[in-house]
C-alpha positions as CSV (number, residue, x, y, z in Angstrom):
1,M,-7.2,-169.1,-53.6
2,T,-4.5,-167.7,-55.8
3,N,-3.5,-164.1,-55.6
4,P,-4.6,-162.2,-58.7
5,F,-1.5,-160.0,-58.7
6,E,0.7,-163.1,-58.8
7,V,-1.3,-164.3,-61.9
8,I,-0.9,-160.9,-63.6
9,E,2.8,-160.8,-62.7
10,A,3.3,-164.3,-64.2
11,R,1.5,-163.4,-67.4
12,L,3.5,-160.2,-67.7
13,S,6.7,-162.1,-67.2
14,N,5.7,-164.5,-70.0
15,I,4.8,-161.7,-72.3
16,E,8.1,-160.0,-71.6
17,T,10.0,-163.2,-72.3
18,L,8.1,-163.6,-75.6
19,L,9.0,-160.0,-76.6
20,I,12.6,-160.5,-75.8
21,D,12.6,-163.7,-77.9
22,L,11.1,-161.8,-80.8
23,K,13.6,-159.0,-80.6
24,F,16.6,-161.3,-80.1
25,P,15.8,-164.6,-81.8
26,S,18.3,-167.4,-81.3
27,K,20.3,-168.3,-84.4
28,S,19.7,-171.7,-85.8
29,G,22.5,-174.1,-85.1
30,A,24.0,-171.8,-82.5
31,D,24.2,-172.6,-78.8
32,P,20.9,-171.4,-77.3
33,T,22.5,-170.4,-74.0
34,K,25.0,-167.9,-75.7
35,D,22.6,-165.0,-76.5
36,E,19.6,-165.8,-74.3
37,L,18.5,-162.8,-72.3
38,L,16.8,-163.3,-69.0
39,T,14.6,-161.2,-66.8
40,I,15.5,-160.7,-63.2
41,K,13.0,-163.3,-62.1
42,Q,14.5,-165.9,-64.6
43,A,18.0,-165.0,-63.4
44,A,17.0,-165.6,-59.8
45,E,15.5,-169.0,-60.7
46,I,18.6,-170.1,-62.6
47,L,20.8,-169.0,-59.7
48,S,18.4,-170.5,-57.1
49,I,18.3,-167.2,-55.1
50,S,15.6,-164.7,-54.4
51,V,14.9,-161.7,-56.6
52,P,15.8,-159.2,-53.8
53,T,19.2,-161.0,-53.5
54,V,19.7,-160.5,-57.3
55,Y,18.9,-156.8,-56.8
56,G,21.5,-156.6,-54.0
57,Y,24.1,-158.1,-56.3
58,V,23.2,-155.6,-59.0
59,H,23.3,-152.7,-56.6
60,F,26.9,-153.6,-55.5
61,R,27.9,-154.5,-59.1
62,Q,28.7,-158.1,-58.1
63,I,26.8,-159.7,-61.0
64,P,26.9,-159.1,-64.8
65,C,23.8,-157.4,-66.0
66,M,22.4,-154.9,-68.6
67,K,20.0,-152.1,-68.0
68,R,17.7,-150.7,-70.6
69,R,14.9,-148.3,-70.0
70,G,14.8,-149.1,-66.3
71,R,14.7,-152.8,-66.8
72,L,17.4,-155.3,-65.9
73,Y,18.4,-158.1,-68.3
74,F,20.9,-160.9,-67.8
75,S,22.8,-162.9,-70.3
76,K,22.5,-166.6,-69.5
77,S,26.0,-167.4,-70.6
78,E,27.4,-164.5,-68.5
79,L,25.5,-165.7,-65.5
80,L,26.8,-169.2,-65.8
81,A,30.4,-168.0,-66.3
82,W,29.9,-165.7,-63.2
83,V,28.9,-168.7,-61.1
84,Q,31.7,-170.9,-62.5
85,S,34.3,-168.1,-61.7
86,G,33.5,-168.6,-58.0
87,K,34.6,-172.3,-58.2
88,R,36.7,-173.4,-55.3
89,S,39.6,-175.7,-55.9
90,T,39.5,-179.2,-54.3
91,L,42.2,-180.3,-52.0
92,D,43.6,-182.6,-54.7
93,E,43.8,-179.6,-57.1
94,I,45.6,-177.5,-54.5
95,K,48.1,-180.3,-53.7
96,A,48.8,-180.7,-57.5
97,D,49.3,-177.0,-57.9
98,A,51.7,-176.9,-54.9
99,L,53.7,-179.8,-56.3
100,K,54.0,-178.1,-59.6
101,S,55.2,-174.9,-57.9
102,L,57.8,-176.9,-55.9
103,E,59.1,-178.6,-59.1
104,R,59.9,-175.2,-60.6
């Protein structure tokens, strides 16, 4: 048996997404990931983490977000850039950088 509150939450999330799409329509021909705004639930899904973890990141200002009227919004492109900024170099990249430094 499904929880009725979960059904209501899912429907509200869908309505919220539709309203955001109406207010900020994607420009034709533009990259759809550039200006796409996400709810906290959508951000958590993209990052493959829980919603409470996202709230923790927001609290400690570790993740880019926007707050309007008590609601959190996330730019998809900013989230992806944030994830990519944490990229760790491979051993081959570290060796190549070390050799370049030694050549100078």
